[in-house]
N, C-alpha and C positions, 0 to 999 in steps of 0.2 A: 378393382374388379367390381363389376355390376353383373350379378348372375340371377337376378329375379326381376319381376315386373315393377318393383318399386323404383328402380333407378338409383337407389342408395349405393354409394361407392364405398366398398370395403377397402381400406388402405392398410397395408402392412409394411412397416419399416423395421427391419431387423426383428427383434422380439416383441415389438409393440404393434397393436392393432387399434384402429378407430374407424369411424365412418365419416364420410363427407356427404352432404346433401344440400339441396337448395330449399328455399322456402316455397310455400304453396303458390306464390305468384309466378313461379317458373316451373311448376309441375312437381315440386318436391314435397317432402313431408316435414321438413324442419328437424330432422333427426340428428343432424350434425352440422358442422360449419360448411359454408359454401366454399367453392374454390377460391374466390377472391378473399374470403376471410382466412383461409389457410395460407394464402400468400402473405397477408398481413402478419399472421402468426410467425411464419418463417422469417420474415424481415425482423420482427420484434425479438425473437430468440437469438438471432445472429448478431443484431446490434447490441443486445444486452451482453452477450458473451464477448464481443469485441471490446466494449467498454471495460468489462471486468479484467480482461487480459491486459489491456494497455495500462489500466490502473495498477495492476499487480507488478507489471514490468517497470513502471515508473515509481513504484513505492507510494502511490497515492492512496490514502485511507478512504474506503467507502463502506458505509453501513448497509446501503440498499441502492439498487438500481431498478427502476421501473420504466419500461418502454411500452407505450401504447401506439400502435400503428393503425391508421384509418385510411380508407380509400373510398372514392365514389365509384359506383359501378352502374352501368345502364344496360339492361338486358334487352332493350328495344330492338337492337340489331339482330339479336338471336331470333326474334319473332318477325323479322323483316319489316319493322316499323321504322319509317324515316326518322332520323334524329341527327342532331349536330354533335352529340356526345361521342367521345372516342369509343372504338370498339373493344377497348381493354380497360381494366381498372385504371382510374386516373385520380389526380389530386391526392396522391399518397402523401401522408404526413406522419412523421414519427415524433412523438412528444416524449422527451427523456427527462425523468425525474431522478437526479442524483442526490443521495442523502449521505452526509458524512461531513467531517471537518475539512472541507475544501474551500479555498478562497474562490471568489467568483472568477478570477483569472485562471486558476487551475482547472476549475470545472469547465470553463469555456474552451481551454486548450485541449482537455480530455475529450470533450464532445467533438471538437473539430478533427482531432486525430481519428476518433472512431468513425466519424462521417466519411473520412477519406479512405479508411482501411477496411471497413466492413465488407466482406465478400458478397453478401446478398445485396447490399446497397449498390455495390459496383456492378453486379450483374444486371439488376433491374434498370440501372441508368445507362447501360450499354446494349448494343445489339449483339446477339449471339445466334449462331446457326444451330438449329435443332432438327435432327433427322427423325422423321416418323416412318416406321416400317412395320410391316405385318410380321407377326410371330410365325415361326415355322408351324405347319399344321400338326396337330396332336395325332399320335398314332391311334389307329382304330382300337376300340375297346375289345378285349377278349372276354369270352364267357367261359 
């Protein structure tokens, strides 16, 4: 929800709240992560969880899992500036650091399984229909 002139987006997920914002180069104030940064965070947390679940199911010992996801983004199209860059975040890269007593072969197999099974990776790599619709009008305020 953006309900003031700043354009800062207030995000509520269950019991948690945070803000999303862009940097000054796109009219924001840098008060929170941008939408592409939030996308990277969602991929990171899902891939981390997928690795942990598969490791637990397979009895693989892990001391730590760290996933860093990066993407390139070009807002030029937003400002109608001609560019060859894609209109969406691109060059997404997930770097996974597995710590624990795993052989290189077991770590590679775990990473391959997570790469194949992570729901957010699968969604980002495929096309999905998404319907955007207007919310029902709010009832008039009573005094």
